[in-house]
N, C-alpha and C positions, 0 to 999 in steps of 0.2 A: 577371630571369627565374626565379631560384631561389625568390624569395619567392612568386611567383604559383603555382608548382608546389607549394610547401609548403602554401599556402592551399587549393588544389584537393584535395590529399591529405587534409587535415584535414576539409574539407567532405564528402568522400566517405566518410571513416571515420564521421563523425557521422551522415550520412544512412543508412548501412547497418547501424546498430546494431539487433540483433534485440529489444532490450528498451527500454522507456520507463519513466518513473516517473509514478505517479499519487498525488496526495495524497488521503487518505481521512480522514474525521472522523465521530464518532458521539457520541450523547448520553452524558454521564458519569453513571454510576449513583450513587446516594446513598452507597453503601458500595463502595469500589473492590474489584474482584476480585483474585485472585492474579496473573492474567495474561490475555492475549488471544491468540487464534489467528486469523491472517488467512488466509482461504481464497480461492484463485483456482480457479474451475471446480470447486469442491467439494474441492480438495486443499489441505492446510495448507502454506503457503509461509513463514510466519513465526510464531514463538511468542515473544511479548514480554511484559515486565512492563508494568504500566500506564504509558503515556507521560504526560509533563507536559501540563497543559491549555493549549490555545492561548488566549491572552488575548482574541483577537478574537471567539471563539465560546464560550469557557469549556467547551471540549469536547476530548477526546483526539484528536489529529491525528498521523498519520504519513505518510511517503512510502514507497510500495511499488513495487518493480520489477515490471513487468507486460510479458509478451511482446506483440509487435505483434499486431494482429487483435482480434477481438471476444472478450471474456472477462467472466465474472461474478465479482464480488468480494463477499465477506461477512465478517463478524466474529463470533467466538464468544468469550464470556467464560468463565473457569473459576476455581474455588476448591476448597477441600477437600471441599465438599459435592457437587461435580459440574460439569457443563458446561451452559451455557445453550443455548437454541435458536439457530441462526444468525440474525444480523440480517437485515433486509430486504436482498435482493441488489441490487447496482448493476451495470449492464452498461456496460462501457467499450468503445469502438471503436478 
């Protein structure tokens, strides 16, 4: 009985999490920038150095925590010269 109750509590805790993770990837530039800013709904949520390239796509790939519901994700590159325009936005549900 205790094992079943523990399993139900773990399942309830997992199902009620307000955040999920989303993997995002983008084309690698010829010359890596100093870093990237990950934006959710236009707000910076992560400021990271260039991540390693994923061997499957030869592109930078990261996992981002995203609140439940519909949100827009985009990426901005930056270096000493300034900041790029945001990437094409992706909507996650």
